C-alpha positions as CSV (number, residue, x, y, z in Angstrom):
1,M,51.4,-12.7,19.4
2,S,50.0,-15.2,22.1
3,E,47.6,-17.5,21.1
4,P,43.8,-17.3,22.0
5,S,43.7,-19.7,24.5
6,T,46.0,-17.6,26.9
7,T,43.5,-14.9,27.2
8,I,42.6,-14.4,30.7
9,P,39.2,-12.5,32.4
10,E,39.6,-8.9,32.6
11,A,40.6,-7.6,35.8
12,A,38.1,-4.8,36.9
13,V,40.4,-2.2,36.0
14,R,40.2,0.5,33.6
15,P,42.6,0.7,30.9
16,V,45.0,3.6,31.3
17,H,45.7,4.0,27.5
18,E,44.1,2.5,24.2
19,Q,44.4,2.9,20.8
20,T,43.6,1.6,17.0
21,V,47.2,0.4,15.2
22,A,46.1,0.0,11.5
23,G,46.7,-3.7,10.3
24,F,47.1,-4.9,14.3
25,G,43.8,-4.4,16.0
26,S,42.8,-2.3,19.2
27,V,45.9,-2.2,21.7
28,R,44.9,-0.9,25.5
29,I,47.5,-1.1,28.2
30,R,45.7,-1.9,31.8
31,P,47.3,-2.0,34.9
32,L,48.7,-5.8,36.0
33,D,46.1,-7.9,38.8
34,P,48.8,-9.5,40.5
35,H,46.8,-12.5,40.8
36,A,44.4,-12.8,38.0
37,D,47.2,-12.4,35.8
38,A,50.0,-14.8,37.4
39,A,49.2,-17.2,35.2
40,A,50.0,-15.5,31.9
41,V,53.2,-13.7,33.1
42,H,54.4,-16.2,34.9
43,G,54.4,-18.4,31.8
44,W,56.6,-15.8,29.7
45,T,58.7,-15.0,32.3
46,G,59.6,-18.3,33.1
47,A,60.6,-19.2,29.5
48,E,63.8,-19.2,28.5
49,R,63.9,-16.5,25.7
50,A,63.3,-14.1,29.0
51,S,66.4,-15.3,30.5
52,F,67.2,-11.6,30.9
53,W,63.9,-10.7,32.7
54,G,65.5,-12.3,35.4
55,M,62.4,-14.4,37.0
56,N,63.6,-17.5,35.6
57,G,63.3,-20.3,37.8
58,L,60.2,-18.7,40.1
59,T,57.4,-20.3,40.9
60,R,53.4,-18.8,39.9
61,D,53.1,-17.7,43.3
62,Q,56.5,-16.3,43.7
63,V,55.9,-14.0,40.7
64,S,52.5,-13.0,42.0
65,E,54.0,-11.7,45.1
66,I,56.4,-9.5,43.5
67,Y,53.8,-8.2,41.6
68,A,51.6,-7.9,44.5
69,H,54.7,-6.0,46.2
70,M,54.8,-3.4,43.2
71,A,51.1,-2.4,43.2
72,G,51.9,-1.1,46.7
73,L,54.8,0.9,45.4
74,D,53.9,4.8,43.7
75,T,57.2,4.7,42.2
76,H,57.4,1.5,40.2
77,H,54.2,-0.1,38.3
78,A,53.5,-3.1,36.1
79,F,50.9,-3.3,33.3
80,L,49.2,-6.0,30.7
81,I,49.4,-4.7,27.1
82,L,46.1,-6.3,25.3
83,C,46.1,-6.7,21.7
84,D,42.0,-7.2,20.9
85,D,41.7,-8.5,24.1
86,V,44.6,-11.2,24.2
87,P,47.5,-10.5,26.1
88,V,50.7,-9.7,24.3
89,A,53.3,-7.8,26.5
90,L,54.2,-7.1,30.4
91,L,54.9,-3.3,30.9
92,Q,57.0,-2.1,34.0
93,T,57.5,1.6,34.3
94,Y,59.5,3.3,37.0
95,E,60.7,6.7,38.6
96,P,64.9,6.6,37.3
97,E,65.3,8.3,40.7
98,A,63.9,5.7,43.0
99,D,65.5,2.6,41.0
100,R,69.2,1.4,40.7
101,V,69.5,3.0,37.6
102,G,69.4,6.1,38.9
103,E,72.6,5.6,40.5
104,C,74.0,5.6,36.8
105,Y,73.1,8.3,35.4
106,E,72.2,12.3,35.6
107,V,68.2,12.1,35.8
108,L,66.4,14.6,34.0
109,P,62.9,16.3,35.1
110,G,60.5,14.0,32.7
111,D,62.5,11.4,32.4
112,I,60.9,7.4,32.9
113,G,61.8,3.9,33.2
114,V,60.4,1.1,30.7
115,H,60.9,-2.4,30.8
116,L,59.3,-4.5,28.0
117,L,58.6,-8.5,27.8
118,L,56.9,-9.4,24.4
119,A,54.7,-12.8,24.7
120,P,56.0,-15.7,22.9
121,A,54.5,-15.5,18.9
122,G,51.4,-17.8,18.8
123,P,50.8,-20.3,16.2
124,E,50.2,-18.1,13.1
125,G,54.1,-17.0,14.1
126,A,56.0,-13.7,14.1
127,R,53.9,-10.7,12.5
128,P,56.4,-8.5,11.0
129,G,56.5,-5.1,12.4
130,W,54.8,-6.2,15.4
131,T,57.8,-5.3,18.1
132,S,58.1,-1.8,16.7
133,V,54.0,-1.4,16.7
134,L,54.3,-2.0,20.2
135,L,57.2,0.0,21.6
136,G,55.3,3.4,19.8
137,V,52.1,2.2,21.4
138,V,54.1,2.4,24.9
139,A,56.1,5.5,23.8
140,A,52.2,7.0,23.0
141,Y,51.3,6.1,26.6
142,V,54.6,7.8,28.3
143,F,55.0,10.6,26.2
144,G,51.1,11.6,25.3
145,T,49.3,10.1,28.5
146,L,51.9,10.5,31.1
147,G,53.3,13.6,29.5
148,R,56.9,12.6,30.1
149,R,60.3,14.0,28.0
150,R,62.2,11.3,27.7
151,V,62.2,7.0,28.2
152,V,65.4,5.2,29.7
153,V,65.8,1.5,29.1
154,D,68.3,-0.8,30.7
155,P,68.4,-3.9,28.9
156,D,71.6,-6.8,29.2
157,V,74.8,-5.6,27.2
158,R,74.5,-9.3,26.6
159,N,70.9,-8.8,25.4
160,E,72.4,-7.8,21.8
161,K,68.4,-8.3,20.2
162,A,67.4,-6.5,22.8
163,V,70.0,-3.3,21.9
164,A,69.6,-3.2,18.3
165,R,65.8,-3.4,18.7
166,F,65.9,-0.1,20.9
167,L,68.3,1.7,19.1
168,K,66.6,0.4,15.5
169,Q,63.3,2.4,17.1
170,G,65.2,5.5,17.5
171,F,66.7,5.4,20.9
172,E,70.1,6.9,21.1
173,A,72.7,4.4,23.0
174,G,74.1,5.8,26.3
175,P,76.8,4.9,28.6
176,V,77.2,0.8,29.7
177,V,77.0,1.0,33.1
178,V,76.8,-2.0,36.5
179,L,73.4,-1.3,38.1
180,P,74.1,-2.4,41.6
181,E,72.7,-5.0,43.6
182,V,69.7,-5.0,45.4
183,D,69.0,-6.9,48.7
184,I,66.3,-5.6,50.7
185,P,63.3,-7.8,52.4
186,D,60.9,-9.1,49.7
187,V,63.3,-8.2,46.7
188,Y,66.6,-9.4,45.4
189,I,68.0,-8.2,42.1
190,P,71.7,-9.5,41.3
191,A,73.8,-6.6,39.8
192,K,73.6,-6.2,36.1
193,E,76.0,-4.7,33.4
194,A,73.3,-2.9,31.3
195,Q,73.3,-0.5,28.4
196,L,71.7,2.7,28.8
197,A,69.5,4.0,26.2
198,F,67.2,6.9,25.5
199,L,64.1,8.1,23.4
200,T,63.0,11.9,23.4
201,R,59.6,12.6,22.9
202,E,60.8,14.9,19.8
203,V,62.5,11.7,18.2
204,A,59.2,9.5,18.8
205,F,57.0,11.6,17.4
206,G,59.4,13.2,14.9
207,A,59.3,16.6,15.8
């Protein structure tokens, strides 16, 4: 978890999801503020450990601009996850049919795409089970609060740790695909070979 010193002033927005996780604390998901949260997010996305996130080398202002652009979209959304008011992860959700991944698989009604970037561990070190807890909170949000039926993730095939983490959480591996390059005004994303994986509401909730 992030060090307490990374705590940022709360933006004037209401959380979209809140739950208490035994042994970990109060976890909240709230919309990302592109400006107030820029310092924390820039620190996470610029680290070598986040190279697969695709934002290494960007300035704080560039990161802020990217998320300001996203805040104006109806199909892509960014959130900050906090545990006991400490920022611990960056969450992005999107409508697959409005994203490049929608060109690579058959999108079904109720699908939602998810990207999750964890903050680096704080001075107390990594907490066993923390990643699973965060994925569980995200699942509770997208399946419970949003009422979606299936989550799709598209980690880089080279990011073996992320792929293994999703599979351990109950995701079912899909095909390996090449996500096409995106080159439009204000946004450039290079092509990526990705391992698709899917999690249904039934599997997530053990139904």
